[in-house]
C-alpha positions, 0 to 999 in steps of 0.5 A: 293359247291361254284364251284357247284353253279358257274357252275350252274350260268355259264350253266344257262347263256349259256342256257338262251342266247341260248334259249333267255329266262330267267335263267332256274332255280337253281335246274335244273342247279345244276343237269345238272352240276352234270350230266356233272361233275360226269361222266367226273370225273369218267372217268378221274380217270381211264385214264391217264392225256393226255387223259382228253379230253375223260372225257370231251366228256363223260361229255358233252354227259351226260349233253346233255341228262340232259339239253334236258330232263330238259329244253326241248331243243333238244339234239343237241342244249343241247349237244352244250350248255354242250360242251361250258360249259365244255370248259369254265370250262376247261379254268378256271381250266387251268388258276387257275392252271397256277396262282397257279404254279407261 
């Protein structure tokens, strides 16, 4: 639950900066984060770990569509925002994994 809220905050900041507006709202952001993470996790369960980027691409596409529908952005800008969000999430995951391993 905490990671969902942190993810919504990160995505909201990205969208707010891109659109030069305020934070879009927690409900919208939680739905967009779920639209990014659930398809990515589902695809990654069926693929070997080396192909994790396929799940990220699917998650980015789904999140881009959700962001476009909920926040009124163009699909291209929404997909860019979703891609940035998933890149940040991936970097944070790798950093946490590296900290836990040592």
